[in-house]
N, C-alpha and C positions, 0 to 999 in steps of 0.2 A: 265361930258361932255356927251351929247347925240350923239350917232352915228346913222346917217341916212344912210340906205343901199338901193341899187337898188333892185327892185323885181326880176330882171334878171341881168345877167352880162353885163350891158350896159357900154360903156366907160364913163369915168368921163367927157370928153369933146370931141367934134367932131374932134378937131385937132389931137387927138391921133390916129384916123383912117385915116384922110386925108393924114397924113404923109406917110402912106403906099403907096399911089399913087405917092407921091414925090420920095420915095425910088425906086419904080419900074421904074419911068422915069429916075432917076439918073443912074441906073445900066443897063437899057435896058431890064428889065424883063417884061414878059407879064402877064396881069391879067388873061388871059385864062389859063395859066399854074397853077397859084395859085388856081383858081377855080376848075380845074380838079383834082388837088391833094386833095383839101378839100373834094370834093364830093366823091372821092375814099376812103378817110379815114373814113368818117362817114358811108359809106356803109360797109366797111370792119369791122369796130368796131361793127356795128349792127349784122353782120353775126357771129362775134366771140361770142357775147352774146347769140345768138340763139343756137349756138353749145354747150354751156356750160349747161349740164344737172345737175350739182351738186348743183345749187343754188348760187354758188359763184359769178355769174354774175349779181345778182339782183340789187346791188347798182350801178353797171356800167350801167345797163339798165335805172335806174332812172336818172343817170347823162345825158345819151343820150337824155332823154326826157326833159332835162332842169333843173333838180333838183340840186340846189347848196346849199340847206339849211344846210347840214352837215358842209361844209366848212365855211359858213357864221357864224354858231354858234361857231365853233372852233376859229375863228379869232375875235369874238366879245369880248367886254370887254376892259380893259386898258393895257393888257400885251404888252410889246414891241415886235416888229416883225423885223427880219433881213432877207434880201434877200442876199444869198451867190452868188457872181459873180465869173467869171472865174479866177480872180487873188487872190482868197481868200487863206489864209494860216492858219495854226493851231493857231498861236498867235492871229489872228483876232477873231477866235471863243472863245478863252480863255478870251478875253477882253470883251465879251458880258455879259450882266446881266444873272444871273443864271436862271431866269424865261423867258428869251427871246424865243419866238416862231421862228422857222426857216422855210424858203422856199429856196430851192436850184434851181439855174439856171443850168439845165442839168448836165454836168460832174462835176460841183463844189461840188456836193454831195459827191464826193470821199474824200474830206478833212475830213469828219467825221471819216472815217476809220483810219485816222492818229492821232487822238486824243489819249492821254494816256488812257489805258484800263479802268481805274476807272471812266473816264468821258464820255467814248464813248457811252455807252448804254443810258445814260441820254440825250445825244444830239440826238440820234436816236428817242427817245420818243418825243422830242420837234420839230422834223421835221414833218411838216404837209403836205407838198406838194413839188413835183418836177415839174418844168416847163421845158419842153423839146421839141426839134424838132427832136430828135432821134439820134443825133451824139455824145452822151456822152460816148459811148463805155463801157468798163469794169467798169468804175467808177459808173455806174448806178446799178450794180448788188446788192449791199447791200440794196438799197432802194427797188428794186423789190422783193428781198427775204423777206423783212419786210412788204411787202404789203402797202407801202406808196402810198397815192393818187398821180396821175400824171395828169398834164395838157399837153396833147399831141398836138403838133401844126403841121399844114400842110402848106407848101409853095411849090412853083413851082418845085423845084429840090430835094425834100427830100422824094419822094415816097418810094425808097428802104429803107431808114432809118426808116420811120414810120412803114413800113411793118414788118421789123424785130423786132422792139420794141413792136409793138402791139401783135405779136405772143408770146412774153415773158410776156406781161402784162395780156393777156386774162385770164390766169389761176392763176395769182398771184396779181391781183389788185382789191380791193373792190370798188374803186371809181376812175373814170377817167373822166376828162373834155376834150372835144375836142375843139381846137381853130383854127381859120383861119385868113387870112389877106385880106379878100375881102370886098368891100363896100356893098355887098348885104347880106341879111339874108339867112342863111343856117340852115335848121331845124336840131336840134341835136348838133349844134356847137355854139360857142361864139366868138365874136371879141371884147375883152376889149381894144384893141388898142396896139400900140407898134410894135417893129420890132425884136430886138434880144431877146434871151431867158431872159436875165436879165431885160431889161426895160419892156418887156411884163409881167414878173412876178410882177413888181411894178404896172403896169397898172391893172393887174388882182386883186391884193390886194386892190387897190383903188375901183374897181368895187364891191368888196366884203364888202366895208365899212370901210377899215382900214385907219384911218386918217393919213396924212403925218407926224404928230407930233409923231406918234408911230413907224414910219418906219425908219430903217437904211439900207443903201446899203453897203455891206461889200465885198471888193475884186472887186470893179468896177474900172477899169482903161481904159482910152482911149488913153494913151500915149504908151502903149505896149500891146502885146497879152498875155493874162493870161495863166497860166500853165494848167488850166483845159479846155481850148478851144479844140474843136474837130478838126479833120484834116481840114486845110483851106489854101487858098491862102493868104500869109501875107499882100500883098498890098491891096487886096479887104477887108480883115478883118479889117485893120486899117481904111479903109473908113467906114465900117459898124459901127465901134466904135464911129465915129463922129456922125452918125445918132442916135446911142444909147444916146449920150449926148443930142441931140436935143429932143428926146422923153422925157427924164427925165426933161429937162428944161420946156417943155410944161406941163408935168404932175404936176410939182411943182407949176407952175403958176396957173393952173386951180384949184389945190387942196387948194390954199390959198385964193380963192375968197370968 
């Protein structure tokens, strides 16, 4: 099977981005707030790279300039890929093929630390990316310590979260992509589509060229709030999960054309 990839992280279909306008309208959120947060993140990340005199920020600088080649290469081929959602459990990981590549949606990465010791390190080695809007808390520490690449996202009310996470990543992350949810182009950032960390991870993988036939969504639930979800309003969170389902429905539809 030939895999055709985008030269940049463009969404697989326009509906994956226009749904972000629909979400803003549904919740009464403003585009201005999303845009302000995104511009603040890309500026702060650029400053963090410039302050790093050790050379450790070079790959991050390349990512800020739009380079996604390393991730594209890592996800190329035919190996299965699983996105870990907020309801993921140890038994879900144990059921995956041994060669399955892993992408964690924010705090779900914490499940790796709960694996039996003899399996844990191999799982960390298969984890290629954490997709986060910054509210994963202590569960993110293992990934940060292992210098796992992050896709850090900006939305209207997470400035405090991305500020704290960026401070930790600046000296401990060799590759970071910055994502946003605005309809306009923002230099140094990408908008692959999607809304929640989980469905945005699936959209990002599609933009990297991962065919839907290789992709598994593990621990994705829209009928209850997952264990690895950050602090949230339960009512609003359940509404967000319905939007997650809609993003995934659109992604599956466009991916099979």
